[in-house]
ROPALUM-892812 format. One record per atom (N, C-alpha, C): residue in one letter; residue number from 1; x, y, z; atom name. Coordinates in steps of 0.1 Angstrom, whole numbers, always signed. Atoms other than C-alpha are relative to their C-alpha. Layout:
REM ROPALUM-892812
+---+-----+-------+-------+-------+----+
! r !   k !     u !     v !     w !  a !
+---+-----+-------+-------+-------+----+
! A ! NUM !     X !     Y !     Z ! CA !
...
+---+-----+-------+-------+-------+----+
REM end
This chain:
REM ROPALUM-892812
+---+-----+-------+-------+-------+----+
! r !   k !     u !     v !     w !  a !
+---+-----+-------+-------+-------+----+
! F !   1 !   -14 !    +3 !    +2 !  N !
! F !   1 !  -560 !  +145 !  +261 ! CA !
! F !   1 !    +2 !   -14 !    -6 !  C !
! D !   2 !    -3 !   +14 !    +5 !  N !
! D !   2 !  -545 !  +116 !  +242 ! CA !
! D !   2 !    +7 !    -7 !   +11 !  C !
! P !   3 !    -6 !    +8 !   -10 !  N !
! P !   3 !  -534 !   +87 !  +263 ! CA !
! P !   3 !   +16 !    +3 !    +1 !  C !
! L !   4 !   -14 !    -2 !    -3 !  N !
! L !   4 !  -499 !   +92 !  +279 ! CA !
! L !   4 !    +5 !   -12 !    +7 !  C !
! P !   5 !    -5 !   +12 !    -7 !  N !
! P !   5 !  -481 !   +59 !  +286 ! CA !
! P !   5 !    +8 !    +3 !   +13 !  C !
! E !   6 !    -8 !    -4 !   -11 !  N !
! E !   6 !  -458 !   +78 !  +310 ! CA !
! E !   6 !    -9 !    +1 !   +13 !  C !
! L !   7 !    +8 !    -1 !   -11 !  N !
! L !   7 !  -488 !   +82 !  +333 ! CA !
! L !   7 !    -7 !   -13 !    +4 !  C !
! S !   8 !    +5 !   +13 !    -4 !  N !
! S !   8 !  -495 !   +45 !  +335 ! CA !
! S !   8 !    +7 !    -5 !   +13 !  C !
! S !   9 !    -8 !    +4 !   -11 !  N !
! S !   9 !  -469 !   +42 !  +362 ! CA !
! S !   9 !    -7 !    +3 !   +13 !  C !
! E !  10 !    +6 !    -4 !   -13 !  N !
! E !  10 !  -481 !   +41 !  +398 ! CA !
! E !  10 !    +7 !   +11 !    +7 !  C !
! H !  11 !    -8 !   -11 !    -6 !  N !
! H !  11 !  -455 !   +67 !  +407 ! CA !
! H !  11 !    -1 !   +13 !    -8 !  C !
! C !  12 !    +1 !   -11 !    +9 !  N !
! C !  12 !  -467 !   +93 !  +382 ! CA !
! C !  12 !    -5 !   +13 !    +8 !  C !
! S !  13 !    +3 !   -13 !    -7 !  N !
! S !  13 !  -471 !  +130 !  +391 ! CA !
! S !  13 !    -2 !   +10 !   -11 !  C !
! V !  14 !    +4 !   -10 !    +9 !  N !
! V !  14 !  -488 !  +158 !  +372 ! CA !
! V !  14 !    +1 !   +14 !    +7 !  C !
! W !  15 !    -1 !   -14 !    -6 !  N !
! W !  15 !  -479 !  +195 !  +380 ! CA !
! W !  15 !    -7 !    +9 !   -10 !  C !
! E !  16 !    +7 !   -11 !    +7 !  N !
! E !  16 !  -502 !  +223 !  +368 ! CA !
! E !  16 !    +5 !   +13 !    +5 !  C !
! V !  17 !    -6 !   -13 !    -4 !  N !
! V !  17 !  -483 !  +256 !  +370 ! CA !
! V !  17 !    -8 !   +11 !    -6 !  C !
! G !  18 !    +9 !   -10 !    +5 !  N !
! G !  18 !  -507 !  +285 !  +368 ! CA !
! G !  18 !   -14 !    -6 !    +0 !  C !
! A !  19 !   +13 !    +7 !    -1 !  N !
! A !  19 !  -538 !  +266 !  +380 ! CA !
! A !  19 !   -12 !    +9 !    +0 !  C !
! H !  20 !   +11 !   -10 !    +0 !  N !
! H !  20 !  -559 !  +298 !  +383 ! CA !
! H !  20 !   -10 !    -4 !   +11 !  C !
! T !  21 !   +10 !    +3 !   -11 !  N !
! T !  21 !  -592 !  +291 !  +402 ! CA !
! T !  21 !    -6 !   -14 !    -1 !  C !
! R !  22 !    +7 !   +13 !    +1 !  N !
! R !  22 !  -601 !  +256 !  +391 ! CA !
! R !  22 !   +10 !   -12 !    -3 !  C !
! A !  23 !    -9 !   +11 !    +4 !  N !
! A !  23 !  -570 !  +236 !  +379 ! CA !
! A !  23 !    -7 !   -10 !    -9 !  C !
! E !  24 !    +9 !    +8 !    +9 !  N !
! E !  24 !  -592 !  +223 !  +351 ! CA !
! E !  24 !    +8 !   -11 !    -7 !  C !
! D !  25 !    -7 !   +11 !    +7 !  N !
! D !  25 !  -565 !  +204 !  +333 ! CA !
! D !  25 !    +4 !   -11 !    +9 !  C !
! S !  26 !    -3 !   +10 !   -10 !  N !
! S !  26 !  -555 !  +186 !  +365 ! CA !
! S !  26 !   -13 !    -9 !    +2 !  C !
! A !  27 !   +13 !    +8 !    -2 !  N !
! A !  27 !  -592 !  +176 !  +369 ! CA !
! A !  27 !    -2 !    -9 !   -12 !  C !
! T !  28 !    +1 !    +9 !   +12 !  N !
! T !  28 !  -592 !  +162 !  +333 ! CA !
! T !  28 !   +10 !   -11 !    +1 !  C !
! F !  29 !   -10 !   +10 !    -1 !  N !
! F !  29 !  -560 !  +143 !  +339 ! CA !
! F !  29 !    -4 !   -10 !   +11 !  C !
! L !  30 !    +4 !    +8 !   -12 !  N !
! L !  30 !  -574 !  +130 !  +373 ! CA !
! L !  30 !   -11 !   -10 !    -4 !  C !
! Q !  31 !   +11 !   +10 !    +5 !  N !
! Q !  31 !  -604 !  +114 !  +355 ! CA !
! Q !  31 !    +7 !   -11 !    -7 !  C !
! Q !  32 !    -6 !   +11 !    +9 !  N !
! Q !  32 !  -581 !   +95 !  +331 ! CA !
! Q !  32 !   +11 !    -8 !    +8 !  C !
! Y !  33 !   -12 !    +6 !    -8 !  N !
! Y !  33 !  -552 !   +88 !  +356 ! CA !
! Y !  33 !    -2 !    +2 !   +15 !  C !
! P !  34 !    +4 !    -2 !   -14 !  N !
! P !  34 !  -568 !   +86 !  +391 ! CA !
! P !  34 !   +11 !    -4 !   +10 !  C !
! H !  35 !   -10 !    +4 !    -9 !  N !
! H !  35 !  -537 !   +70 !  +406 ! CA !
! H !  35 !   +12 !    +9 !    +1 !  C !
! C !  36 !   -11 !    -9 !    -1 !  N !
! C !  36 !  -513 !   +98 !  +399 ! CA !
! C !  36 !    -2 !   +10 !   +11 !  C !
! Q !  37 !    +0 !   -11 !    -9 !  N !
! Q !  37 !  -504 !  +126 !  +423 ! CA !
! Q !  37 !    +0 !   +13 !    -8 !  C !
! Y !  38 !    +2 !   -13 !    +7 !  N !
! Y !  38 !  -514 !  +161 !  +413 ! CA !
! Y !  38 !    +4 !   +12 !    +9 !  C !
! H !  39 !    -4 !   -12 !    -7 !  N !
! H !  39 !  -499 !  +194 !  +423 ! CA !
! H !  39 !    -4 !   +12 !    -9 !  C !
! A !  40 !    +5 !   -12 !    +7 !  N !
! A !  40 !  -516 !  +227 !  +413 ! CA !
! A !  40 !    +7 !   +12 !    +7 !  C !
! Y !  41 !    -7 !   -12 !    -5 !  N !
! Y !  41 !  -496 !  +259 !  +417 ! CA !
! Y !  41 !    -7 !   +13 !    -5 !  C !
! E !  42 !    +7 !   -13 !    +3 !  N !
! E !  42 !  -513 !  +293 !  +419 ! CA !
! E !  42 !    +6 !   +10 !   +10 !  C !
! P !  43 !    -7 !   -10 !    -9 !  N !
! P !  43 !  -493 !  +323 !  +432 ! CA !
! P !  43 !    -9 !   +12 !    +5 !  C !
! I !  44 !    +9 !   -12 !    -3 !  N !
! I !  44 !  -522 !  +349 !  +433 ! CA !
! I !  44 !    -9 !    -5 !   +12 !  C !
! P !  45 !    +8 !    +4 !   -11 !  N !
! P !  45 !  -537 !  +346 !  +468 ! CA !
! P !  45 !   -15 !    -1 !    -2 !  C !
! N !  46 !   +14 !    -1 !    +3 !  N !
! N !  46 !  -572 !  +356 !  +456 ! CA !
! N !  46 !    -4 !   -12 !    -8 !  C !
! Y !  47 !    +3 !   +12 !    +8 !  N !
! Y !  47 !  -572 !  +329 !  +429 ! CA !
! Y !  47 !    +2 !   -13 !    +7 !  C !
! Y !  48 !    -3 !   +13 !    -7 !  N !
! Y !  48 !  -557 !  +303 !  +452 ! CA !
! Y !  48 !   -12 !    -3 !   +10 !  C !
! K !  49 !   +12 !    +2 !    -9 !  N !
! K !  49 !  -586 !  +308 !  +477 ! CA !
! K !  49 !   -12 !    -5 !    -7 !  C !
! Q !  50 !   +11 !    +5 !    +9 !  N !
! Q !  50 !  -611 !  +303 !  +449 ! CA !
! Q !  50 !    +3 !   -15 !    -4 !  C !
! L !  51 !    -4 !   +13 !    +4 !  N !
! L !  51 !  -591 !  +272 !  +438 ! CA !
! L !  51 !    -3 !   -10 !   +11 !  C !
! V !  52 !    +3 !    +9 !   -11 !  N !
! V !  52 !  -593 !  +257 !  +473 ! CA !
! V !  52 !   -15 !    -2 !    +2 !  C !
! R !  53 !   +14 !    +1 !    -2 !  N !
! R !  53 !  -630 !  +264 !  +476 ! CA !
! R !  53 !    -6 !    -9 !   -11 !  C !
! H !  54 !    +5 !    +8 !   +12 !  N !
! H !  54 !  -636 !  +249 !  +441 ! CA !
! H !  54 !    +3 !   -15 !    +2 !  C !
! W !  55 !    -3 !   +14 !    -2 !  N !
! W !  55 !  -618 !  +217 !  +449 ! CA !
! W !  55 !    -7 !    -7 !   +12 !  C !
! K !  56 !    +7 !    +5 !   -11 !  N !
! K !  56 !  -635 !  +213 !  +483 ! CA !
! K !  56 !   -15 !    -3 !    -4 !  C !
! V !  57 !   +14 !    +2 !    +3 !  N !
! V !  57 !  -670 !  +216 !  +467 ! CA !
! V !  57 !    -1 !    -9 !   -12 !  C !
! K !  58 !    +2 !    +8 !   +12 !  N !
! K !  58 !  -665 !  +200 !  +433 ! CA !
! K !  58 !    +7 !   -13 !    -1 !  C !
! H !  59 !    -8 !   +12 !    +1 !  N !
! H !  59 !  -640 !  +173 !  +439 ! CA !
! H !  59 !    +1 !    -7 !   +13 !  C !
! T !  60 !    +0 !    +6 !   -14 !  N !
! T !  60 !  -650 !  +156 !  +472 ! CA !
! T !  60 !    +3 !   -15 !    -1 !  C !
! T !  61 !    -1 !   +15 !    +0 !  N !
! T !  61 !  -650 !  +120 !  +461 ! CA !
! T !  61 !   +10 !    -6 !   -11 !  C !
! D !  62 !    -8 !    +6 !   +11 !  N !
! D !  62 !  -629 !  +116 !  +429 ! CA !
! D !  62 !   +15 !    +2 !    +3 !  C !
! N !  63 !   -14 !    +1 !    -3 !  N !
! N !  63 !  -595 !  +109 !  +444 ! CA !
! N !  63 !    +6 !   +14 !    +4 !  C !
! A !  64 !    -4 !   -13 !    -4 !  N !
! A !  64 !  -593 !  +144 !  +459 ! CA !
! A !  64 !   +13 !    +0 !    +9 !  C !
! D !  65 !   -13 !    +1 !    -9 !  N !
! D !  65 !  -565 !  +132 !  +483 ! CA !
! D !  65 !   +12 !    +0 !    -9 !  C !
! N !  66 !   -11 !    +0 !    +9 !  N !
! N !  66 !  -543 !  +129 !  +452 ! CA !
! N !  66 !    +4 !   +14 !    -5 !  C !
! M !  67 !    -2 !   -14 !    +5 !  N !
! M !  67 !  -546 !  +167 !  +446 ! CA !
! M !  67 !    +7 !    +8 !   +11 !  C !
! H !  68 !    -7 !    -8 !   -10 !  N !
! H !  68 !  -521 !  +190 !  +464 ! CA !
! H !  68 !    +0 !   +14 !    -6 !  C !
! L !  69 !    +1 !   -14 !    +5 !  N !
! L !  69 !  -527 !  +228 !  +461 ! CA !
! L !  69 !   +11 !    +8 !    +7 !  C !
! H !  70 !   -12 !    -8 !    -5 !  N !
! H !  70 !  -498 !  +252 !  +465 ! CA !
! H !  70 !    -3 !   +15 !    -3 !  C !
! N !  71 !    +2 !   -15 !    +2 !  N !
! N !  71 !  -501 !  +290 !  +470 ! CA !
! N !  71 !   +13 !    +7 !    -3 !  C !
! Y !  72 !   -12 !    -7 !    +6 !  N !
! Y !  72 !  -470 !  +299 !  +451 ! CA !
! Y !  72 !    +1 !    -5 !   -15 !  C !
! G !  73 !    -3 !    +3 !   +14 !  N !
! G !  73 !  -459 !  +299 !  +415 ! CA !
! G !  73 !   +14 !    -5 !    -1 !  C !
! L !  74 !   -13 !    +5 !    +3 !  N !
! L !  74 !  -428 !  +285 !  +399 ! CA !
! L !  74 !    +7 !    +9 !   -10 !  C !
! G !  75 !    -8 !    -8 !    +9 !  N !
! G !  75 !  -400 !  +305 !  +382 ! CA !
! G !  75 !   +14 !    -1 !    +3 !  C !
! G !  76 !   -15 !    +1 !    +0 !  N !
! G !  76 !  -363 !  +312 !  +380 ! CA !
! G !  76 !    +6 !    +2 !   +14 !  C !
! N !  77 !    -5 !    -3 !   -13 !  N !
! N !  77 !  -358 !  +324 !  +415 ! CA !
! N !  77 !   -11 !    +1 !   +11 !  C !
! H !  78 !   +10 !    -3 !   -11 !  N !
! H !  78 !  -375 !  +327 !  +449 ! CA !
! H !  78 !    -1 !   +15 !    +2 !  C !
! F !  79 !    +2 !   -14 !    -3 !  N !
! F !  79 !  -391 !  +361 !  +453 ! CA !
! F !  79 !   -15 !    +2 !    +2 !  C !
! Q !  80 !   +14 !    -4 !    -1 !  N !
! Q !  80 !  -423 !  +379 !  +462 ! CA !
! Q !  80 !    -1 !   +13 !    -7 !  C !
! F !  81 !    +2 !   -12 !    +7 !  N !
! F !  81 !  -438 !  +407 !  +443 ! CA !
! F !  81 !   -15 !    +5 !    +2 !  C !
! P !  82 !   +13 !    -5 !    -2 !  N !
! P !  82 !  -468 !  +430 !  +446 ! CA !
! P !  82 !    -8 !    -2 !   -13 !  C !
! V !  83 !    +9 !    +1 !   +11 !  N !
! V !  83 !  -498 !  +424 !  +423 ! CA !
! V !  83 !   -11 !   +10 !    +3 !  C !
! S !  84 !   +10 !   -10 !    -2 !  N !
! S !  84 !  -521 !  +453 !  +418 ! CA !
! S !  84 !   -14 !    -5 !    -2 !  C !
! S !  85 !   +14 !    +5 !    +2 !  N !
! S !  85 !  -559 !  +449 !  +421 ! CA !
! S !  85 !    -4 !    +3 !   -14 !  C !
! D !  86 !    +4 !    -3 !   +14 !  N !
! D !  86 !  -561 !  +464 !  +386 ! CA !
! D !  86 !    +4 !   -12 !    -9 !  C !
! M !  87 !    -4 !   +12 !    +8 !  N !
! M !  87 !  -542 !  +433 !  +372 ! CA !
! M !  87 !   -10 !   -11 !    +2 !  C !
! L !  88 !    +9 !   +11 !    -4 !  N !
! L !  88 !  -567 !  +410 !  +389 ! CA !
! L !  88 !   -14 !    +1 !    -6 !  C !
! K !  89 !   +13 !    -2 !    +6 !  N !
! K !  89 !  -597 !  +424 !  +370 ! CA !
! K !  89 !    -3 !    -9 !   -12 !  C !
! N !  90 !    +2 !    +8 !   +12 !  N !
! N !  90 !  -591 !  +402 !  +340 ! CA !
! N !  90 !    -1 !   -15 !    +3 !  C !
! Q !  91 !    +1 !   +14 !    -2 !  N !
! Q !  91 !  -598 !  +365 !  +336 ! CA !
! Q !  91 !   +14 !    -6 !    +2 !  C !
! A !  92 !   -13 !    +5 !    -1 !  N !
! A !  92 !  -561 !  +358 !  +332 ! CA !
! A !  92 !    +9 !   +11 !    +4 !  C !
! T !  93 !    -9 !   -10 !    -5 !  N !
! T !  93 !  -533 !  +377 !  +349 ! CA !
! T !  93 !   +14 !    -2 !    -6 !  C !
! Y !  94 !   -14 !    +1 !    +5 !  N !
! Y !  94 !  -500 !  +383 !  +330 ! CA !
! Y !  94 !    +8 !    +7 !   +11 !  C !
! I !  95 !    -9 !    -5 !   -11 !  N !
! I !  95 !  -475 !  +386 !  +358 ! CA !
! I !  95 !   +14 !    +1 !    -4 !  C !
! G !  96 !   -14 !    +0 !    +4 !  N !
! G !  96 !  -443 !  +383 !  +338 ! CA !
! G !  96 !    +7 !   +12 !    +2 !  C !
! D !  97 !    -7 !   -12 !    -2 !  N !
! D !  97 !  -434 !  +419 !  +338 ! CA !
! D !  97 !    +1 !    +4 !   +14 !  C !
! A !  98 !    -1 !    -4 !   -14 !  N !
! A !  98 !  -443 !  +425 !  +374 ! CA !
! A !  98 !    +9 !    -9 !    +7 !  C !
! A !  99 !    -9 !    +9 !    -6 !  N !
! A !  99 !  -424 !  +394 !  +384 ! CA !
! A !  99 !   +14 !    +3 !    -3 !  C !
! A ! 100 !   -13 !    -4 !    +4 !  N !
! A ! 100 !  -394 !  +404 !  +364 ! CA !
! A ! 100 !    +5 !   +12 !    +8 !  C !
! S ! 101 !    -3 !   -12 !    -8 !  N !
! S ! 101 !  -394 !  +438 !  +381 ! CA !
! S ! 101 !    +3 !    -3 !   +14 !  C !
! A ! 102 !    -2 !    +4 !   -14 !  N !
! A ! 102 !  -397 !  +422 !  +415 ! CA !
! A ! 102 !   +12 !    -7 !    +2 !  C !
! A ! 103 !   -12 !    +8 !    -1 !  N !
! A ! 103 !  -369 !  +398 !  +409 ! CA !
! A ! 103 !   +12 !    +9 !    -1 !  C !
! A ! 104 !   -11 !   -10 !    +1 !  N !
! A ! 104 !  -347 !  +427 !  +398 ! CA !
! A ! 104 !    +1 !    +8 !   +13 !  C !
! A ! 105 !    +0 !    -7 !   -13 !  N !
! A ! 105 !  -357 !  +446 !  +429 ! CA !
! A ! 105 !    +6 !    -8 !   +11 !  C !
! D ! 106 !    -5 !    +9 !   -11 !  N !
! D ! 106 !  -349 !  +416 !  +451 ! CA !
! D ! 106 !   +16 !    +0 !    -1 !  C !
! N ! 107 !   -15 !    +0 !    +1 !  N !
! N ! 107 !  -313 !  +418 !  +437 ! CA !
! N ! 107 !    +5 !   +14 !    +2 !  C !
! D ! 108 !    -4 !   -14 !    -2 !  N !
! D ! 108 !  -312 !  +456 !  +442 ! CA !
! D ! 108 !    +4 !    +2 !   +14 !  C !
! E ! 109 !    -4 !    -3 !   -14 !  N !
! E ! 109 !  -295 !  +470 !  +472 ! CA !
! E ! 109 !    -8 !   +12 !    +5 !  C !
! S ! 110 !    +9 !   -11 !    -5 !  N !
! S ! 110 !  -325 !  +492 !  +481 ! CA !
! S ! 110 !    +1 !    +1 !   +15 !  C !
! S ! 111 !    +0 !    -2 !   -14 !  N !
! S ! 111 !  -325 !  +507 !  +515 ! CA !
! S ! 111 !   -13 !    -5 !    +6 !  C !
! P ! 112 !   +13 !    +4 !    -6 !  N !
! P ! 112 !  -352 !  +494 !  +540 ! CA !
! P ! 112 !   -10 !   +11 !    -2 !  C !
! S ! 113 !   +10 !   -11 !    +2 !  N !
! S ! 113 !  -369 !  +529 !  +537 ! CA !
! S ! 113 !    -5 !    +0 !   -14 !  C !
! Q ! 114 !    +5 !    +1 !   +14 !  N !
! Q ! 114 !  -371 !  +525 !  +499 ! CA !
! Q ! 114 !   -10 !   -11 !    -1 !  C !
! Q ! 115 !    +9 !   +11 !    +1 !  N !
! Q ! 115 !  -387 !  +491 !  +503 ! CA !
! Q ! 115 !   -13 !    +2 !    +7 !  C !
! Q ! 116 !   +13 !    -4 !    -7 !  N !
! Q ! 116 !  -412 !  +504 !  +529 ! CA !
! Q ! 116 !    -8 !    +9 !    -9 !  C !
! Q ! 117 !    +7 !    -9 !    +8 !  N !
! Q ! 117 !  -421 !  +532 !  +505 ! CA !
! Q ! 117 !    -7 !    -7 !   -11 !  C !
! Q ! 118 !    +7 !    +8 !   +10 !  N !
! Q ! 118 !  -428 !  +507 !  +477 ! CA !
! Q ! 118 !   -12 !    -8 !    +5 !  C !
! Q ! 119 !   +11 !    +8 !    -6 !  N !
! Q ! 119 !  -449 !  +486 !  +500 ! CA !
! Q ! 119 !   -12 !    +9 !    +4 !  C !
! S ! 120 !   +11 !    -9 !    -4 !  N !
! S ! 120 !  -469 !  +517 !  +512 ! CA !
! S ! 120 !    -7 !    +5 !   -12 !  C !
! Q ! 121 !    +7 !    -5 !   +12 !  N !
! Q ! 121 !  -478 !  +525 !  +476 ! CA !
! Q ! 121 !   -11 !   -10 !    -4 !  C !
! Q ! 122 !   +11 !    +9 !    +3 !  N !
! Q ! 122 !  -500 !  +494 !  +475 ! CA !
! Q ! 122 !   -13 !    +5 !    +5 !  C !
! K ! 123 !   +13 !    -5 !    -4 !  N !
! K ! 123 !  -537 !  +502 !  +476 ! CA !
! K ! 123 !    -9 !   -12 !    +4 !  C !
! D ! 124 !   +10 !   +11 !    -4 !  N !
! D ! 124 !  -567 !  +482 !  +489 ! CA !
! D ! 124 !    -2 !    -9 !   -12 !  C !
! G ! 125 !    +2 !   +10 !   +11 !  N !
! G ! 125 !  -572 !  +450 !  +469 ! CA !
! G ! 125 !   +13 !    -5 !    -6 !  C !
! D ! 126 !   -13 !    +5 !    +5 !  N !
! D ! 126 !  -535 !  +447 !  +461 ! CA !
! D ! 126 !    +4 !   -12 !    +8 !  C !
! T ! 127 !    -4 !   +12 !    -7 !  N !
! T ! 127 !  -518 !  +415 !  +471 ! CA !
! T ! 127 !   +15 !    -3 !    -3 !  C !
! T ! 128 !   -14 !    +4 !    +2 !  N !
! T ! 128 !  -484 !  +398 !  +472 ! CA !
! T ! 128 !    +0 !   -14 !    -5 !  C !
! A ! 129 !    -2 !   +13 !    +5 !  N !
! A ! 129 !  -475 !  +368 !  +451 ! CA !
! A ! 129 !   +14 !    -6 !    +3 !  C !
! T ! 130 !   -12 !    +6 !    -3 !  N !
! T ! 130 !  -448 !  +343 !  +459 ! CA !
! T ! 130 !    +4 !   -10 !   -11 !  C !
! I ! 131 !    -6 !    +9 !   +11 !  N !
! I ! 131 !  -426 !  +325 !  +433 ! CA !
! I ! 131 !   +11 !    -8 !    +7 !  C !
! Q ! 132 !   -10 !    +9 !    -5 !  N !
! Q ! 132 !  -405 !  +295 !  +442 ! CA !
! Q ! 132 !    +8 !    -6 !   -12 !  C !
! T ! 133 !    -8 !    +6 !   +10 !  N !
! T ! 133 !  -378 !  +276 !  +423 ! CA !
! T ! 133 !    -6 !   -15 !    -3 !  C !
! F ! 134 !    +4 !   +14 !    +4 !  N !
! F ! 134 !  -383 !  +242 !  +406 ! CA !
! F ! 134 !    +5 !   -10 !   +11 !  C !
! A ! 135 !    -5 !    +9 !   -10 !  N !
! A ! 135 !  -360 !  +226 !  +432 ! CA !
! A ! 135 !    -8 !    +1 !   +13 !  C !
! Y ! 136 !    +8 !    -1 !   -12 !  N !
! Y ! 136 !  -381 !  +240 !  +461 ! CA !
! Y ! 136 !   -13 !    -8 !    -2 !  C !
! A ! 137 !   +13 !    +8 !    +2 !  N !
! A ! 137 !  -413 !  +225 !  +445 ! CA !
! A ! 137 !    +3 !   -15 !    +0 !  C !
! V ! 138 !    -3 !   +15 !    +0 !  N !
! V ! 138 !  -396 !  +191 !  +440 ! CA !
! V ! 138 !    +1 !    -4 !   +15 !  C !
! N ! 139 !    -2 !    +4 !   -14 !  N !
! N ! 139 !  -386 !  +191 !  +477 ! CA !
! N ! 139 !   -14 !    +0 !    +7 !  C !
! D ! 140 !   +14 !    -2 !    -5 !  N !
! D ! 140 !  -422 !  +203 !  +486 ! CA !
! D ! 140 !    -9 !   -12 !    -4 !  C !
! A ! 141 !    +7 !   +11 !    +5 !  N !
! A ! 141 !  -435 !  +174 !  +466 ! CA !
! A ! 141 !    +6 !   -14 !    +4 !  C !
! G ! 142 !    -6 !   +12 !    -6 !  N !
! G ! 142 !  -416 !  +149 !  +487 ! CA !
! G ! 142 !   +12 !    -6 !    -8 !  C !
! G ! 143 !   -12 !    +4 !    +8 !  N !
! G ! 143 !  -386 !  +148 !  +463 ! CA !
! G ! 143 !    -3 !    -6 !   -13 !  C !
! N ! 144 !    +5 !    +6 !   +12 !  N !
! N ! 144 !  -407 !  +136 !  +434 ! CA !
! N ! 144 !    -1 !   +11 !   -11 !  C !
! K ! 145 !    +1 !    -9 !   +12 !  N !
! K ! 145 !  -402 !  +154 !  +400 ! CA !
! K ! 145 !   -13 !    -4 !    -7 !  C !
! P ! 146 !   +12 !    +3 !    +7 !  N !
! P ! 146 !  -432 !  +157 !  +378 ! CA !
! P ! 146 !    +2 !   -10 !   -12 !  C !
! T ! 147 !    +0 !    +8 !   +12 !  N !
! T ! 147 !  -440 !  +131 !  +351 ! CA !
! T ! 147 !    -4 !    +9 !   -12 !  C !
! V ! 148 !    +5 !   -10 !    +9 !  N !
! V ! 148 !  -460 !  +158 !  +333 ! CA !
! V ! 148 !    +1 !   +14 !    +6 !  C !
! L ! 149 !    -1 !   -14 !    -5 !  N !
! L ! 149 !  -452 !  +195 !  +337 ! CA !
! L ! 149 !    -9 !    +9 !    -9 !  C !
! H ! 150 !    +9 !    -8 !    +7 !  N !
! H ! 150 !  -482 !  +215 !  +325 ! CA !
! H ! 150 !    +1 !   +15 !    +4 !  C !
! M ! 151 !    -2 !   -14 !    -4 !  N !
! M ! 151 !  -475 !  +253 !  +323 ! CA !
! M ! 151 !    -9 !    +9 !    -7 !  C !
! N ! 152 !    +8 !   -11 !    +5 !  N !
! N ! 152 !  -499 !  +281 !  +319 ! CA !
! N ! 152 !    +2 !   +12 !    +9 !  C !
! C ! 153 !    -4 !    -9 !   -11 !  N !
! C ! 153 !  -481 !  +307 !  +339 ! CA !
! C ! 153 !    +4 !   +14 !    -5 !  C !
! E ! 154 !    -2 !   -13 !    +5 !  N !
! E ! 154 !  -478 !  +338 !  +316 ! CA !
! E ! 154 !   +13 !    +7 !    +4 !  C !
! G ! 155 !   -13 !    -6 !    -2 !  N !
! G ! 155 !  -441 !  +344 !  +318 ! CA !
! G ! 155 !   +10 !    -8 !    +8 !  C !
! C ! 156 !   -10 !    +8 !    -8 !  N !
! C ! 156 !  -425 !  +317 !  +340 ! CA !
! C ! 156 !    +6 !   -11 !    -8 !  C !
! E ! 157 !    -4 !   +12 !    +7 !  N !
! E ! 157 !  -421 !  +291 !  +313 ! CA !
! E ! 157 !   +15 !    -2 !    -2 !  C !
! W ! 158 !   -14 !    +2 !    +4 !  N !
! W ! 158 !  -386 !  +298 !  +301 ! CA !
! W ! 158 !   +10 !    -3 !   +12 !  C !
! D ! 159 !    -8 !    +2 !   -12 !  N !
! D ! 159 !  -370 !  +301 !  +336 ! CA !
! D ! 159 !    -2 !   -14 !    +6 !  C !
! L ! 160 !    +4 !   +13 !    -6 !  N !
! L ! 160 !  -389 !  +271 !  +348 ! CA !
! L ! 160 !    +5 !   -12 !    -8 !  C !
! L ! 161 !    -5 !   +11 !    +9 !  N !
! L ! 161 !  -380 !  +249 !  +318 ! CA !
! L ! 161 !   +15 !    -2 !    +2 !  C !
! Q ! 162 !   -15 !    +1 !    -1 !  N !
! Q ! 162 !  -343 !  +257 !  +322 ! CA !
! Q ! 162 !    +3 !    -7 !   +13 !  C !
! Q ! 163 !    -3 !    +6 !   -12 !  N !
! Q ! 163 !  -344 !  +247 !  +358 ! CA !
! Q ! 163 !    -4 !   -15 !    +0 !  C !
! A ! 164 !    +4 !   +14 !    +1 !  N !
! A ! 164 !  -363 !  +215 !  +351 ! CA !
! A ! 164 !   +10 !    -8 !    -9 !  C !
! M ! 165 !    -9 !    +7 !    +9 !  N !
! M ! 165 !  -339 !  +206 !  +323 ! CA !
! M ! 165 !   +14 !    -2 !    +8 !  C !
! D ! 166 !   -13 !    +1 !    -7 !  N !
! D ! 166 !  -309 !  +213 !  +346 ! CA !
! D ! 166 !    -1 !   -12 !   +11 !  C !
! T ! 167 !    +1 !   +11 !   -10 !  N !
! T ! 167 !  -323 !  +186 !  +370 ! CA !
! T ! 167 !    -3 !   -13 !    -7 !  C !
! N ! 168 !    +3 !   +12 !    +8 !  N !
! N ! 168 !  -327 !  +160 !  +342 ! CA !
! N ! 168 !   -15 !    -4 !    +1 !  C !
! F ! 169 !   +15 !    +3 !    -1 !  N !
! F ! 169 !  -365 !  +163 !  +344 ! CA !
! F ! 169 !    -4 !    -8 !   -13 !  C !
+---+-----+-------+-------+-------+----+
REM end
């Protein structure tokens, strides 16, 4: 990365949305800006577990206390949605359509029996992902907005950017 003067401040914060299993871009930033706080967001529980293991093993001494891992993604609304095991077979997971369907379903007036039927259709290996709002993440980060917002989240970018801009990010 080219030097970013904004990250010279002692109060800088880098958010990596869509950290997958390694938060590689955060690791790169951390080498160049070790004093910043880092927040890595990964909504897929399977990937998040790998991310936690990776950071415990590979990043034990290089300012690992500055890295905060979050098992949720960021998007336009708070919601949860099922992620099929078939979607998790690829290196990257495009969750945009699944998330949009889930958000629409959250706004739907489905009966509890319809919701139970949808949940019972999940098969072994399926999981549930959680998406939170930008405001939730700011609160979770101690009220600090990011200095750099790095997004690789296959479908969340537009809603997330709108929320960030609405808060004068």
